[in-house]
C-alpha positions, 0 to 999 in steps of 0.5 A: 646448030645455031647454038654451035655457030654462036659458040664458035663465033665466041671462041675467036674473040676469046682466043684473041684475048688469050693470045694477047695475054700470052704475048704479054706474059711471054714478054714479061717472062723474057724481062724477068729472065733478063732481070735475073741474069742482070742481078746474078751478074751484079752478085758475081761482080760483088764477089769478084771485088771481095776476092780482089780485096782479100787477095790484095790483103794476103799478098804481102802476108807471111805464107806460113801465117794462119788464116781462116776461110769459109768453105760451104758455111764452115770456117776452116783454118789454113795457111796463107800459102794454101788459101791464096792460090785457091782465091786466085783460082776462084777469082778467075772462075767467077770472072769467066762466069761473069763473061758468060752471063754478060753474053747471055744478057746481051742475047736475052736483050736481043731476043726481047727486042725481036719479041717486041718488034714481032708482036708490036709491043709498046711500053708505057712512058717510052713513047711519051719520053721520045715525044718530050725529048723531041719537043725539048729540042725544038723549044731550045733557044740559042743559049742566050739568057735574058733577064725578065724586065730588062730593056 
């Protein structure tokens, strides 16, 4: 029985260690998800800018003029009147996706902050920066510059 008691006493310490690791792992997973959403938003915004450039370039071009468009890795020949409406539609769809992703990013940020508060997670450097900014405020002078060695 003594061996059973020692094993049960050792388990809570391991469970605490595991729960801390799980908490940190969960926090890291949330941060990774947030970063993934942010990078996808950035990628989509670059696509929007590219669409803007092409739409601007094609607005003043003869509608019957030939143009080429990459569709699924294949370059196809079309006319401007066929391509321009498709580009405008794609632009609108990408904009809607960016709006949706932005909402997801905001909710993920809220979820991340709630997780931090719930588990009392502190990030290294965050506390130090708060302390240094409060010290900087207290060390500020009245804004008058005085040269050293002046009477």
